[in-house]
NUZAMAR-427906 format. One line per field, with one value per atom (N, C-alpha, C): residue number from 1; residue in three letters; atom name; x, y, z. Coordinates in nm, 2 decimals. Atoms other than C-alpha are relative to their C-alpha. Layout:
<nodes>
num	NUM, ...
residuo	ala, ...
atomo	CA, ...
xx	X, ...
yy	Y, ...
zz	Z, ...
</nodes>
This chain:
<nodes>
num	1, 1, 1, 2, 2, 2, 3, 3, 3, 4, 4, 4, 5, 5, 5, 6, 6, 6, 7, 7, 7, 8, 8, 8, 9, 9, 9, 10, 10, 10, 11, 11, 11, 12, 12, 12, 13, 13, 13, 14, 14, 14, 15, 15, 15, 16, 16, 16, 17, 17, 17, 18, 18, 18, 19, 19, 19, 20, 20, 20, 21, 21, 21, 22, 22, 22, 23, 23, 23, 24, 24, 24, 25, 25, 25, 26, 26, 26, 27, 27, 27, 28, 28, 28, 29, 29, 29, 30, 30, 30, 31, 31, 31, 32, 32, 32, 33, 33, 33, 34, 34, 34, 35, 35, 35, 36, 36, 36, 37, 37, 37, 38, 38, 38, 39, 39, 39, 40, 40, 40, 41, 41, 41, 42, 42, 42, 43, 43, 43, 44, 44, 44, 45, 45, 45, 46, 46, 46, 47, 47, 47, 48, 48, 48, 49, 49, 49, 50, 50, 50, 51, 51, 51, 52, 52, 52, 53, 53, 53, 54, 54, 54, 55, 55, 55, 56, 56, 56, 57, 57, 57, 58, 58, 58, 59, 59, 59, 60, 60, 60, 61, 61, 61, 62, 62, 62, 63, 63, 63, 64, 64, 64, 65, 65, 65, 66, 66, 66, 67, 67, 67, 68, 68, 68, 69, 69, 69, 70, 70, 70, 71, 71, 71, 72, 72, 72, 73, 73, 73, 74, 74, 74, 75, 75, 75, 76, 76, 76, 77, 77, 77, 78, 78, 78, 79, 79, 79, 80, 80, 80, 81, 81, 81, 82, 82, 82, 83, 83, 83, 84, 84, 84, 85, 85, 85, 86, 86, 86, 87, 87, 87, 88, 88, 88, 89, 89, 89, 90, 90, 90, 91, 91, 91, 92, 92, 92, 93, 93, 93, 94, 94, 94, 95, 95, 95, 96, 96, 96, 97, 97, 97, 98, 98, 98, 99, 99, 99, 100, 100, 100, 101, 101, 101, 102, 102, 102, 103, 103, 103, 104, 104, 104, 105, 105, 105, 106, 106, 106, 107, 107, 107, 108, 108, 108, 109, 109, 109, 110, 110, 110, 111, 111, 111, 112, 112, 112, 113, 113, 113, 114, 114, 114, 115, 115, 115, 116, 116, 116, 117, 117, 117, 118, 118, 118, 119, 119, 119, 120, 120, 120, 121, 121, 121, 122, 122, 122, 123, 123, 123, 124, 124, 124, 125, 125, 125, 126, 126, 126, 127, 127, 127, 128, 128, 128, 129, 129, 129, 130, 130, 130, 131, 131, 131, 132, 132, 132, 133, 133, 133, 134, 134, 134, 135, 135, 135, 136, 136, 136, 137, 137, 137, 138, 138, 138, 139, 139, 139, 140, 140, 140, 141, 141, 141, 142, 142, 142, 143, 143, 143, 144, 144, 144, 145, 145, 145, 146, 146, 146, 147, 147, 147, 148, 148, 148, 149, 149, 149, 150, 150, 150, 151, 151, 151, 152, 152, 152, 153, 153, 153, 154, 154, 154, 155, 155, 155, 156, 156, 156, 157, 157, 157, 158, 158, 158, 159, 159, 159, 160, 160, 160, 161, 161, 161, 162, 162, 162, 163, 163, 163, 164, 164, 164, 165, 165, 165, 166, 166, 166, 167, 167, 167, 168, 168, 168, 169, 169, 169
residuo	unk, unk, unk, unk, unk, unk, unk, unk, unk, unk, unk, unk, unk, unk, unk, unk, unk, unk, unk, unk, unk, unk, unk, unk, unk, unk, unk, unk, unk, unk, unk, unk, unk, unk, unk, unk, unk, unk, unk, unk, unk, unk, unk, unk, unk, unk, unk, unk, unk, unk, unk, unk, unk, unk, unk, unk, unk, unk, unk, unk, unk, unk, unk, unk, unk, unk, unk, unk, unk, unk, unk, unk, unk, unk, unk, unk, unk, unk, unk, unk, unk, unk, unk, unk, unk, unk, unk, unk, unk, unk, unk, unk, unk, unk, unk, unk, unk, unk, unk, unk, unk, unk, unk, unk, unk, unk, unk, unk, unk, unk, unk, unk, unk, unk, unk, unk, unk, unk, unk, unk, unk, unk, unk, unk, unk, unk, unk, unk, unk, unk, unk, unk, unk, unk, unk, unk, unk, unk, unk, unk, unk, unk, unk, unk, unk, unk, unk, unk, unk, unk, unk, unk, unk, unk, unk, unk, unk, unk, unk, unk, unk, unk, unk, unk, unk, unk, unk, unk, unk, unk, unk, unk, unk, unk, unk, unk, unk, unk, unk, unk, unk, unk, unk, unk, unk, unk, unk, unk, unk, unk, unk, unk, unk, unk, unk, unk, unk, unk, unk, unk, unk, unk, unk, unk, unk, unk, unk, unk, unk, unk, unk, unk, unk, unk, unk, unk, unk, unk, unk, unk, unk, unk, unk, unk, unk, unk, unk, unk, unk, unk, unk, unk, unk, unk, unk, unk, unk, unk, unk, unk, unk, unk, unk, unk, unk, unk, unk, unk, unk, unk, unk, unk, unk, unk, unk, unk, unk, unk, unk, unk, unk, unk, unk, unk, unk, unk, unk, unk, unk, unk, unk, unk, unk, unk, unk, unk, unk, unk, unk, unk, unk, unk, unk, unk, unk, unk, unk, unk, unk, unk, unk, unk, unk, unk, unk, unk, unk, unk, unk, unk, unk, unk, unk, unk, unk, unk, unk, unk, unk, unk, unk, unk, unk, unk, unk, unk, unk, unk, unk, unk, unk, unk, unk, unk, unk, unk, unk, unk, unk, unk, unk, unk, unk, unk, unk, unk, unk, unk, unk, unk, unk, unk, unk, unk, unk, unk, unk, unk, unk, unk, unk, unk, unk, unk, unk, unk, unk, unk, unk, unk, unk, unk, unk, unk, unk, unk, unk, unk, unk, unk, unk, unk, unk, unk, unk, unk, unk, unk, unk, unk, unk, unk, unk, unk, unk, unk, unk, unk, unk, unk, unk, unk, unk, unk, unk, unk, unk, unk, unk, unk, unk, unk, unk, unk, unk, unk, unk, unk, unk, unk, unk, unk, unk, unk, unk, unk, unk, unk, unk, unk, unk, unk, unk, unk, unk, unk, unk, unk, unk, unk, unk, unk, unk, unk, unk, unk, unk, unk, unk, unk, unk, unk, unk, unk, unk, unk, unk, unk, unk, unk, unk, unk, unk, unk, unk, unk, unk, unk, unk, unk, unk, unk, unk, unk, unk, unk, unk, unk, unk, unk, unk, unk, unk, unk, unk, unk, unk, unk, unk, unk, unk, unk, unk, unk, unk, unk, unk, unk, unk, unk, unk, unk, unk, unk, unk, unk, unk, unk, unk, unk, unk, unk, unk, unk, unk, unk, unk
atomo	N, CA, C, N, CA, C, N, CA, C, N, CA, C, N, CA, C, N, CA, C, N, CA, C, N, CA, C, N, CA, C, N, CA, C, N, CA, C, N, CA, C, N, CA, C, N, CA, C, N, CA, C, N, CA, C, N, CA, C, N, CA, C, N, CA, C, N, CA, C, N, CA, C, N, CA, C, N, CA, C, N, CA, C, N, CA, C, N, CA, C, N, CA, C, N, CA, C, N, CA, C, N, CA, C, N, CA, C, N, CA, C, N, CA, C, N, CA, C, N, CA, C, N, CA, C, N, CA, C, N, CA, C, N, CA, C, N, CA, C, N, CA, C, N, CA, C, N, CA, C, N, CA, C, N, CA, C, N, CA, C, N, CA, C, N, CA, C, N, CA, C, N, CA, C, N, CA, C, N, CA, C, N, CA, C, N, CA, C, N, CA, C, N, CA, C, N, CA, C, N, CA, C, N, CA, C, N, CA, C, N, CA, C, N, CA, C, N, CA, C, N, CA, C, N, CA, C, N, CA, C, N, CA, C, N, CA, C, N, CA, C, N, CA, C, N, CA, C, N, CA, C, N, CA, C, N, CA, C, N, CA, C, N, CA, C, N, CA, C, N, CA, C, N, CA, C, N, CA, C, N, CA, C, N, CA, C, N, CA, C, N, CA, C, N, CA, C, N, CA, C, N, CA, C, N, CA, C, N, CA, C, N, CA, C, N, CA, C, N, CA, C, N, CA, C, N, CA, C, N, CA, C, N, CA, C, N, CA, C, N, CA, C, N, CA, C, N, CA, C, N, CA, C, N, CA, C, N, CA, C, N, CA, C, N, CA, C, N, CA, C, N, CA, C, N, CA, C, N, CA, C, N, CA, C, N, CA, C, N, CA, C, N, CA, C, N, CA, C, N, CA, C, N, CA, C, N, CA, C, N, CA, C, N, CA, C, N, CA, C, N, CA, C, N, CA, C, N, CA, C, N, CA, C, N, CA, C, N, CA, C, N, CA, C, N, CA, C, N, CA, C, N, CA, C, N, CA, C, N, CA, C, N, CA, C, N, CA, C, N, CA, C, N, CA, C, N, CA, C, N, CA, C, N, CA, C, N, CA, C, N, CA, C, N, CA, C, N, CA, C, N, CA, C, N, CA, C, N, CA, C, N, CA, C, N, CA, C, N, CA, C, N, CA, C, N, CA, C, N, CA, C, N, CA, C, N, CA, C, N, CA, C, N, CA, C, N, CA, C, N, CA, C, N, CA, C, N, CA, C, N, CA, C, N, CA, C, N, CA, C, N, CA, C, N, CA, C, N, CA, C, N, CA, C, N, CA, C, N, CA, C
xx	-0.14, -0.42, 0.05, -0.10, -0.20, 0.14, -0.11, 0.05, 0.04, -0.01, 0.03, 0.03, -0.01, 0.23, -0.10, 0.13, -0.02, 0.00, -0.01, 0.10, 0.10, 0.03, 0.07, 0.07, -0.05, 0.22, -0.10, 0.09, 0.08, -0.06, 0.01, 0.08, 0.04, -0.12, 0.10, -0.04, 0.03, 0.16, -0.09, 0.09, -0.07, -0.04, -0.04, 0.03, -0.16, 0.16, -0.37, 0.01, -0.02, -0.23, 0.07, -0.13, 0.07, -0.01, 0.03, -0.18, 0.00, -0.05, -0.04, -0.06, 0.01, -0.21, 0.12, -0.10, 0.09, 0.16, -0.12, 0.46, 0.09, -0.09, 0.70, 0.10, -0.13, 1.05, 0.08, -0.08, 1.16, -0.07, 0.08, 0.92, 0.07, -0.06, 1.10, -0.07, 0.08, 0.84, -0.03, 0.00, 0.90, -0.05, 0.01, 0.92, -0.02, 0.16, 0.60, -0.10, 0.04, 0.40, -0.06, 0.09, 0.10, 0.04, 0.02, 0.17, -0.10, 0.11, -0.15, -0.10, 0.02, -0.16, -0.03, 0.04, -0.37, -0.08, 0.07, -0.52, -0.15, 0.16, -0.85, -0.04, 0.12, -1.13, 0.05, -0.01, -1.12, 0.14, -0.15, -0.71, 0.02, -0.05, -0.75, -0.11, 0.07, -1.00, -0.01, -0.02, -0.88, 0.13, -0.08, -0.56, 0.00, -0.01, -0.69, -0.08, 0.03, -0.90, 0.07, -0.09, -0.59, 0.04, -0.02, -0.43, -0.02, 0.06, -0.66, -0.04, 0.05, -0.76, 0.11, -0.12, -0.37, 0.11, -0.05, -0.31, 0.00, -0.02, -0.32, -0.09, 0.10, -0.43, 0.00, 0.03, -0.36, 0.05, -0.04, -0.31, -0.02, -0.04, -0.15, -0.05, 0.05, -0.31, 0.07, -0.15, 0.00, -0.01, 0.00, 0.14, 0.12, -0.03, 0.34, -0.09, 0.17, 0.06, -0.09, 0.10, -0.24, -0.10, 0.14, -0.48, -0.11, 0.15, -0.79, -0.01, 0.04, -0.78, 0.01, 0.04, -0.84, -0.13, 0.08, -1.12, -0.12, 0.13, -1.29, 0.08, -0.08, -1.09, -0.12, 0.11, -1.39, -0.05, 0.05, -1.51, 0.12, -0.09, -1.19, 0.02, 0.01, -1.15, -0.14, 0.09, -1.49, 0.04, -0.03, -1.35, 0.09, -0.11, -1.09, -0.09, 0.01, -1.26, -0.12, 0.02, -1.48, 0.03, -0.05, -1.26, 0.12, -0.01, -1.20, 0.18, -0.13, -0.87, 0.01, 0.00, -0.69, 0.05, -0.06, -0.61, 0.02, -0.04, -0.37, 0.00, 0.03, -0.41, 0.16, -0.17, -0.08, -0.07, 0.09, -0.22, 0.00, -0.06, -0.12, -0.14, 0.13, -0.48, -0.05, 0.10, -0.59, -0.12, 0.10, -0.85, -0.10, 0.04, -0.97, -0.16, 0.17, -1.39, 0.06, 0.05, -1.29, 0.04, -0.02, -1.16, -0.12, 0.12, -1.43, -0.13, 0.10, -1.66, -0.07, -0.06, -1.53, 0.03, -0.08, -1.45, -0.08, 0.09, -1.76, 0.03, 0.02, -1.59, 0.13, -0.10, -1.27, 0.00, 0.02, -1.22, 0.11, -0.14, -0.92, 0.06, -0.18, -0.61, -0.02, -0.01, -0.70, 0.08, -0.08, -0.49, -0.02, -0.04, -0.44, 0.06, -0.13, -0.09, -0.03, -0.04, -0.12, 0.16, -0.12, 0.23, -0.01, 0.01, 0.26, 0.10, -0.11, 0.60, 0.05, -0.03, 0.56, -0.10, 0.08, 0.42, -0.04, 0.06, 0.33, 0.01, 0.02, 0.19, 0.13, -0.08, 0.47, 0.09, -0.08, 0.64, -0.04, 0.07, 0.39, -0.02, 0.04, 0.32, 0.11, -0.11, 0.70, 0.04, -0.07, 0.78, -0.10, 0.10, 0.43, -0.06, 0.07, 0.38, -0.16, 0.13, 0.01, -0.05, 0.06, -0.13, -0.18, 0.15, -0.50, -0.03, -0.02, -0.66, -0.01, -0.02, -0.53, 0.09, -0.14, -0.38, 0.02, 0.03, -0.27, -0.12, 0.13, -0.49, -0.05, 0.15, -0.78, -0.01, 0.01, -0.62, 0.00, -0.05, -0.53, -0.20, 0.12, -0.92, -0.12, 0.05, -1.07, 0.04, -0.07, -0.78, -0.13, 0.08, -0.98, -0.14, 0.11, -1.32, -0.01, -0.04, -1.19, -0.01, -0.06, -1.07, -0.18, 0.09, -1.40, -0.12, 0.12, -1.63, 0.02, 0.01, -1.45, 0.11, -0.04, -1.28, 0.13, -0.04, -1.13, 0.13, -0.13, -0.89, 0.09, -0.14, -0.54, 0.04, -0.05, -0.42, 0.11, -0.14, -0.06, 0.06, -0.02, 0.11, 0.18, -0.17, 0.52, 0.03, -0.06, 0.71, 0.17, -0.13, 1.06, 0.06, -0.09, 1.31, 0.16, -0.13, 1.56, 0.07, -0.10, 1.83, 0.16, -0.12, 2.11, 0.11, -0.02, 2.27, 0.00, 0.03, 2.10, -0.02, 0.10, 2.08, -0.08, 0.10, 1.75, 0.05, 0.01, 1.77, 0.10
yy	0.05, 3.27, 0.08, -0.13, 3.57, -0.07, 0.07, 3.32, -0.11, 0.09, 3.10, 0.10, -0.09, 3.31, 0.03, -0.11, 3.49, -0.09, 0.13, 3.22, -0.12, 0.11, 2.86, -0.06, 0.10, 2.58, -0.01, 0.03, 2.56, -0.14, 0.12, 2.21, -0.08, 0.11, 1.92, -0.14, 0.15, 1.52, 0.02, 0.05, 1.42, -0.15, 0.13, 1.12, -0.05, 0.02, 0.97, -0.10, 0.12, 0.60, -0.06, 0.08, 0.39, -0.16, 0.08, 0.10, -0.01, 0.07, -0.13, -0.14, 0.22, -0.46, -0.04, 0.07, -0.47, -0.01, 0.05, -0.61, 0.01, -0.10, -0.41, -0.04, 0.06, -0.56, 0.16, -0.15, -0.18, 0.10, -0.06, -0.02, 0.11, -0.11, 0.35, 0.02, -0.04, 0.36, -0.13, 0.08, 0.01, -0.05, -0.05, 0.10, 0.08, -0.07, 0.29, -0.12, 0.10, 0.02, -0.08, 0.04, -0.07, -0.03, -0.06, 0.08, 0.07, -0.11, 0.16, 0.12, -0.20, 0.53, 0.09, -0.07, 0.74, 0.10, -0.14, 1.08, -0.03, -0.06, 1.17, 0.11, -0.10, 1.32, 0.17, -0.10, 1.58, 0.15, -0.07, 1.69, 0.03, -0.04, 1.69, 0.12, -0.10, 1.94, 0.08, -0.14, 2.19, 0.03, -0.05, 2.15, 0.06, -0.05, 2.20, 0.15, -0.11, 2.45, 0.13, -0.05, 2.67, 0.01, -0.05, 2.61, 0.06, -0.05, 2.64, 0.13, -0.15, 3.01, 0.05, -0.05, 3.06, -0.02, 0.05, 2.93, -0.11, 0.14, 2.60, -0.01, 0.02, 2.51, -0.15, 0.16, 2.11, -0.06, 0.12, 1.78, -0.11, 0.13, 1.50, -0.14, 0.13, 1.18, -0.11, 0.06, 0.96, -0.08, 0.09, 0.79, -0.07, 0.06, 0.60, -0.15, 0.13, 0.30, 0.04, -0.02, 0.32, 0.05, -0.16, 0.64, -0.08, 0.03, 0.44, -0.12, 0.05, 0.22, 0.06, -0.08, 0.51, 0.06, 0.05, 0.45, 0.11, -0.12, 0.81, 0.03, -0.03, 0.80, 0.12, -0.08, 0.94, 0.11, -0.09, 1.14, 0.16, -0.14, 1.35, 0.02, 0.01, 1.35, 0.14, -0.09, 1.51, 0.15, -0.07, 1.73, 0.18, -0.01, 1.84, 0.06, -0.06, 1.92, 0.09, -0.12, 2.15, 0.07, -0.10, 2.33, 0.09, 0.00, 2.34, 0.03, 0.06, 2.16, -0.04, 0.09, 2.01, -0.11, 0.13, 1.65, -0.09, 0.08, 1.38, -0.08, 0.09, 1.04, -0.11, 0.10, 0.79, -0.14, 0.16, 0.39, -0.10, 0.11, 0.08, -0.02, 0.07, 0.03, -0.10, 0.15, -0.29, 0.09, 0.03, -0.09, 0.14, -0.13, 0.16, 0.04, 0.02, 0.08, 0.11, -0.15, 0.40, 0.07, -0.14, 0.59, 0.08, -0.05, 0.55, -0.01, -0.13, 0.66, 0.15, -0.14, 0.94, 0.09, -0.05, 1.00, 0.09, -0.10, 1.19, 0.18, -0.14, 1.50, 0.06, -0.02, 1.48, 0.11, -0.06, 1.71, 0.03, -0.05, 1.83, 0.06, -0.01, 1.87, -0.08, 0.09, 1.61, -0.13, 0.20, 1.24, -0.07, 0.13, 0.94, -0.09, 0.05, 0.76, -0.14, 0.14, 0.36, -0.04, 0.06, 0.23, -0.15, 0.12, -0.07, -0.06, 0.07, -0.15, -0.12, 0.11, -0.42, -0.01, 0.02, -0.53, -0.14, 0.14, -0.90, 0.00, 0.01, -1.06, -0.08, 0.02, -1.25, 0.14, -0.12, -0.95, 0.09, -0.10, -0.73, -0.14, 0.11, -1.09, 0.03, -0.03, -1.02, 0.13, -0.15, -0.64, 0.05, -0.05, -0.62, -0.10, 0.02, -0.88, 0.01, -0.06, -0.83, -0.12, 0.07, -0.91, -0.05, -0.01, -0.93, -0.08, 0.05, -1.12, 0.16, -0.04, -0.88, -0.05, 0.06, -0.94, 0.16, -0.10, -0.69, 0.05, -0.03, -0.73, 0.04, -0.11, -0.64, 0.13, -0.19, -0.31, 0.09, -0.06, -0.22, -0.01, 0.05, -0.35, 0.08, -0.07, -0.14, 0.15, -0.11, 0.19, 0.05, -0.01, 0.15, 0.05, -0.08, 0.19, 0.07, -0.17, 0.48, 0.11, -0.13, 0.67, -0.02, -0.04, 0.58, 0.07, -0.16, 0.75, 0.12, -0.18, 1.04, 0.04, -0.01, 1.11, 0.11, -0.12, 1.41, -0.02, 0.04, 1.25, -0.07, 0.02, 1.23, -0.15, 0.08, 0.87, -0.05, 0.05, 0.75, -0.09, 0.15, 0.45, 0.06, 0.01, 0.44, -0.12, 0.10, 0.17, 0.06, 0.01, 0.11, -0.11, 0.05, 0.00, 0.00, 0.07, -0.23, -0.10, 0.06, -0.45, -0.14, 0.13, -0.75, 0.08, -0.08, -0.62, 0.15, -0.17, -0.33, -0.09, 0.00, -0.31, 0.05, -0.05, -0.30, 0.11, -0.02, -0.10, 0.02
zz	-0.15, 2.39, 0.00, 0.04, 2.41, 0.07, -0.03, 2.56, -0.16, 0.16, 2.15, -0.06, 0.10, 1.86, -0.08, 0.10, 1.61, -0.11, 0.12, 1.32, 0.02, 0.01, 1.31, -0.14, 0.06, 1.11, -0.12, 0.19, 0.73, -0.02, 0.02, 0.73, 0.13, -0.11, 0.99, -0.04, -0.01, 1.01, 0.14, -0.10, 1.23, 0.07, -0.03, 1.39, 0.11, 0.01, 1.45, 0.13, -0.08, 1.66, 0.01, 0.03, 1.71, -0.01, 0.10, 1.59, -0.09, 0.15, 1.33, -0.01, -0.02, 1.20, -0.12, 0.04, 1.05, 0.03, -0.07, 1.13, -0.12, 0.08, 0.84, 0.04, -0.02, 0.90, -0.07, 0.07, 0.73, 0.10, -0.09, 1.00, 0.07, 0.00, 1.06, 0.20, -0.12, 1.36, 0.07, -0.08, 1.53, 0.13, -0.22, 1.90, 0.01, -0.01, 1.86, -0.04, 0.05, 1.71, 0.11, -0.05, 1.86, 0.18, -0.09, 2.22, 0.06, -0.04, 2.27, -0.01, -0.01, 2.20, -0.10, 0.09, 2.06, -0.02, -0.06, 2.04, 0.00, 0.03, 2.19, -0.08, 0.11, 1.99, -0.02, -0.04, 2.17, 0.05, -0.03, 2.22, -0.15, 0.19, 1.79, -0.03, 0.04, 1.80, 0.04, -0.05, 2.03, -0.07, 0.04, 1.86, -0.10, 0.09, 1.52, 0.00, -0.01, 1.62, 0.07, -0.09, 1.79, -0.12, 0.14, 1.43, -0.09, 0.11, 1.19, 0.01, -0.11, 1.42, -0.09, 0.06, 1.27, -0.12, 0.20, 0.93, -0.05, 0.09, 0.90, -0.11, 0.07, 0.61, -0.08, 0.03, 0.57, 0.12, -0.12, 0.78, -0.10, 0.06, 0.65, 0.12, -0.10, 0.85, 0.00, 0.04, 0.87, 0.13, -0.09, 1.17, 0.04, -0.08, 1.44, -0.05, -0.01, 1.31, -0.15, 0.06, 1.12, 0.00, -0.03, 1.07, 0.01, 0.02, 0.99, 0.10, -0.11, 1.32, 0.12, -0.13, 1.52, -0.03, -0.01, 1.67, -0.06, 0.03, 1.56, -0.16, 0.10, 1.17, -0.08, 0.12, 1.00, 0.06, -0.08, 1.24, 0.01, -0.03, 1.25, -0.09, 0.10, 0.87, -0.05, -0.03, 0.90, 0.03, -0.12, 1.17, -0.10, 0.13, 0.90, -0.10, 0.11, 0.62, 0.05, -0.02, 0.79, 0.07, -0.03, 0.88, -0.09, 0.15, 0.50, 0.01, 0.01, 0.56, -0.15, 0.09, 0.27, 0.08, -0.05, 0.38, -0.07, 0.04, 0.28, 0.10, -0.10, 0.43, -0.07, 0.04, 0.45, 0.01, -0.09, 0.51, -0.07, 0.00, 0.49, -0.11, 0.04, 0.25, 0.09, -0.07, 0.47, 0.02, 0.02, 0.55, -0.07, 0.08, 0.26, 0.02, -0.03, 0.37, 0.09, -0.08, 0.63, -0.11, 0.09, 0.36, -0.08, 0.12, 0.12, 0.07, -0.11, 0.41, -0.06, 0.05, 0.37, -0.11, 0.10, 0.05, -0.10, 0.04, -0.05, -0.02, -0.10, 0.16, -0.08, 0.08, -0.03, -0.14, 0.12, -0.31, -0.04, 0.10, -0.57, 0.15, -0.14, -0.36, 0.11, -0.10, -0.09, -0.07, 0.13, -0.19, 0.12, -0.02, -0.09, -0.02, 0.08, -0.08, 0.09, -0.04, -0.04, 0.01, -0.03, 0.12, -0.04, 0.01, -0.06, 0.03, -0.02, -0.11, -0.09, 0.04, -0.33, -0.17, 0.08, -0.68, -0.01, -0.04, -0.60, 0.11, -0.08, -0.40, 0.12, -0.13, -0.21, 0.07, -0.06, -0.22, 0.11, -0.11, -0.04, 0.19, -0.13, 0.23, 0.06, -0.07, 0.29, 0.06, -0.08, 0.33, 0.10, -0.10, 0.53, 0.15, -0.07, 0.74, 0.08, -0.01, 0.74, 0.16, -0.14, 1.13, -0.03, -0.03, 0.96, -0.15, 0.18, 0.59, -0.07, 0.12, 0.33, -0.10, 0.11, -0.04, -0.06, 0.05, -0.22, -0.12, 0.11, -0.54, 0.06, -0.07, -0.29, 0.03, -0.01, -0.18, -0.06, 0.15, -0.55, -0.02, 0.06, -0.59, 0.06, -0.06, -0.33, -0.02, 0.05, -0.44, -0.12, 0.14, -0.78, 0.07, -0.07, -0.61, 0.08, -0.03, -0.45, -0.02, 0.15, -0.72, -0.10, 0.11, -0.91, 0.08, -0.07, -0.61, 0.04, -0.03, -0.59, -0.07, 0.14, -0.93, 0.04, -0.03, -0.75, 0.07, -0.18, -0.46, -0.11, 0.11, -0.63, 0.06, -0.10, -0.52, -0.08, 0.03, -0.52, 0.08, -0.06, -0.42, 0.04, -0.02, -0.23, 0.00, -0.02, -0.21, 0.06, -0.07, 0.01, -0.09, 0.03, -0.20, 0.13, -0.02, -0.09, -0.05, 0.15, -0.20, 0.15, -0.10, -0.09, 0.03, -0.10, 0.20, 0.06, -0.10, 0.33, 0.12, -0.06, 0.63, 0.13, -0.02, 0.82, 0.19, -0.13, 1.22, 0.04
</nodes>
């Protein structure tokens, strides 16, 4: 397309959906969460095709929601790997079974980051206020299973640090 620049981004954050099964009080995207917005698979395909033709190397599935809640999550990961793109997945960990179904496609350089924000069950529940039946111990168990299924995946954790007197919002 003559109207598009010859070079595209090297890496993008791809927000698949605004749907989330947690209600974290510290969420920076709380104003867009659960607004029933998601990207159509066809739109994602066209965009990835265009950008990969122009130098895209990496896609981080992240967002104003939980990426594994997108109805085509697994299909999207397959598309990205067919395009030989590096994939990063930022997830709350509640649906690691979705990631496990595409784990065999992930290779060295691909990564999964769990936003846990807690080291104990009570802190986890208070920090995330999950709308589904999920516990920190279960997420950690699923994460160990994911790493065991594919040791090439880089698996990490992130934490939000708060202190007394901090004001959120």
